[in-house]
C-alpha positions, -999 to +999 in steps of 0.1 A: -165-427-086-195-443-103-191-459-137-210-436-160-206-458-190-211-447-226-234-419-215-206-401-196-184-403-227-210-386-249-208-349-253-244-348-265-263-367-237-266-357-201-260-381-172-296-389-162-289-399-126-274-365-119-306-348-132-330-369-112-319-356-077-328-321-089-361-332-104-372-346-070-368-312-053-399-294-039-411-266-062-427-247-033-461-245-048-449-233-082-453-248-116-430-248-146-447-240-178-429-248-211-442-223-237-440-240-271-444-224-306-436-231-342-409-210-359-404-198-395-391-231-408-416-254-392-396-264-362-406-262-326-391-238-301-398-234-264-388-216-232-398-220-196-419-197-173-426-200-135-463-200-127-467-189-091-505-194-088-520-228-094-558-231-093-572-251-064-584-278-088-547-282-099-558-278-135-542-249-153-561-237-184-549-214-212-569-185-199-550-188-165-517-182-183-501-148-192-492-138-227-454-139-231-430-128-258-397-137-275-371-123-298-386-130-333-355-118-351-337-149-337-363-173-351-368-155-385-403-144-374-397-107-371-371-080-381-345-068-356-359-033-353-393-047-343-385-080-329-411-087-302-434-116-310-461-125-285-470-160-273-507-165-267-515-198-249-541-219-267-537-254-253-522-270-221-509-305-216-493-323-186-455-323-189-441-358-190-405-346-187-409-327-155-441-343-141-469-328-120-478-299-116-457-288-146-472-282-180-466-279-217-482-248-232-489-246-269-490-210-282-499-190-312-475-163-324-489-127-327-473-095-338-471-063-317-498-047-338-524-074-329-522-093-361-513-130-363-476-136-372-469-147-408-461-182-397-492-186-374-511-210-395-533-221-366-553-188-366-568-193-400-573-230-395-592-224-363-616-200-381-623-226-408-629-253-382-653-231-363-672-220-394-677-256-405-680-273-371-715-286-378-699-312-401-680-326-372-647-331-390-625-359-378-588-362-387-561-388-382-525-380-392-497-405-397-464-389-389-434-406-405-399-395-395-363-407-397-338-410-368-303-397-374-271-400-353-251-369-344-229-374-375-260-371-397-262-407-406-295-427-403-293-444-370-278-479-372-267-476-408-232-488-416-206-459-415-192-469-449-221-481-470-258-490-468-279-515-451-296-544-469-324-533-493-359-525-481-381-555-472-375-567-436-378-534-418-415-525-421-431-534-388-399-553-382-388-571-350-353-580-340-318-566-341-307-556-376-344-550-385-353-520-363-333-492-347-340-471-317-372-488-304-363-473-270-368-438-283-401-448-300-415-464-268-404-435-246-421-411-270-453-432-270-454-432-232-447-395-230-476-387-254-500-409-234-490-391-202-495-357-218-530-366-231-520-365-267-544-387-287-516-409-301-532-441-315-503-462-325-468-465-339-448-488-362-414-492-379-414-480-415-401-494-448-367-477-446-344-487-417-343-460-390-376-447-402-407-448-379-443-436-379-467-426-352-504-419-356-524-392-339-562-392-340-590-393-345-592-357-334-620-332-341-613-298-357-584-277-344-575-304-319-557-323-347-530-297-353-526-290-316-520-327-307-497-334-336-475-304-328-472-314-291-464-350-303-437-336-325-423-315-297-422-345-274-404-366-301-376-340-304-374-338-266-372-375-261-347-380-289-326-351-274-321-372-243-309-402-263-285-382-284-305-387-317-318-362-343-353-363-358-357-356-395-390-350-411-375-344-445-397-359-472-368-377-489-341-380-463-319-405-483-319-403-521-321-435-542-342-466-538-354-457-503-389-447-492-396-411-484-416-399-454-451-386-454-479-372-432-508-392-446-541-375-436-573-394-429-604-374-430-642-378-425-673-358-416-704-369-399-721-372-433-693-396-445-695-418-414-730-430-418-748-452-443-748-436-477-717-417-469-698-428-500-715-401-521-701-375-497-666-390-499-667-391-537-680-354-538-651-343-515-626-362-537-639-344-568-634-311-551-599-321-541-591-329-577-600-294-587-576-279-563-547-303-566-520-277-571-533-255-542-530-285-519-495-294-531-484-259-525-490-263-487-482-300-484-446-297-475-413-284-489-393-308-510-423-330-516-414-333-553-385-355-542-410-379-526-441-378-549-425-395-579-450-423-586-426-448-569-422-460-534-460-460-526-467-425-539-486-408-567-469-384-591-468-348-578-483-334-611-512-359-613-543-364-592-556-399-588-577-419-564-586-455-559-597-482-534-568-496-514-543-480-538-512-467-520-499-454-553-528-429-556-532-393-543-563-404-524-569-439-510-603-451-501-598-481-476-613-513-489-634-517-458-650-483-464-657-491-500-674-524-490-695-507-463-703-477-484-693-451-458-663-442-436-633-420-445-606-414-471-568-409-469-549-381-486-515-396-492-500-364-507-488-344-476-451-346-468-437-355-434-426-318-428-460-303-437-479-282-411-510-300-398-528-266-395-523-260-432-533-295-442-565-296-422-573-260-430-571-264-467-590-297-465-619-278-448-617-249-473-617-271-503-646-294-492-668-267-475-656-234-488-637-204-474-647-185-443-670-156-451-656-124-437 
């Protein structure tokens, strides 16, 4: 009998070599489509569907896929007496878990009466992006997260106590300085295979905390790519027996929180003289500070304290190269007089559709019905 090592002893992780012999089996011309959606609490859900007809090109597009449904009463998205919620495919990505020709299908949630589900934030965001498309909005989001073991302890932390204070962990290298780099690299490769516009990754200030960046993405693509990146992160960590937390303040005390810093620019900001457009946008953001905070993540008040590289939640501020401000203008952009700015207020658990949507609404105005 083969030595299955620590993996076989774990009740949380499958024995990979057993799975591989099934993954190599012929699918007889069919494709497996993983329909993915966002539930009522901002977590990803998914289920699989067999696609029996694959276009001759081999490329499956959203319009090729059927609308599906699920039990919304089990995800807090619908009442039990009217529980069907419909999944409308909106974006397709290659599946790095199952390989070609299998796909990941990002979906919007719709009610039986033809209205978007209460938790379908993509629908309104897409309307704003379309209405203001002439400004060519680019976004880049920095997703921070914390890895936990199955006993709900940050991965690699002592069972009875705490690691050494923050300092050596940010962009750290070496045992005792970083945890779970295998998960991080596996996620990075999975995103690249899937066509997600992941642009980098690094270890963060708190041990067991990491960040990946997605972008630049134009318009609605930002939210789509970040949600697929989040899905892949959970799926990869699942195979390693780790939990992913996007709580804004996962550990109380003198430890950094986790954010979703949002970099934003328009075509007007990216050319010479663009600083006046950046400053005008920041002025508009100041006038709607509370409206933004309302959709920038639950529990954000625990993170936005004015400490640990944050601004205070009840105050709006901005500055050049200031990581303690609400809005940071990179020093390079200030020197050139054009570029982009970073909104440092969003929490790690915020919905990217809500973030990018309200950014467009504040800077350019609501959609005219």
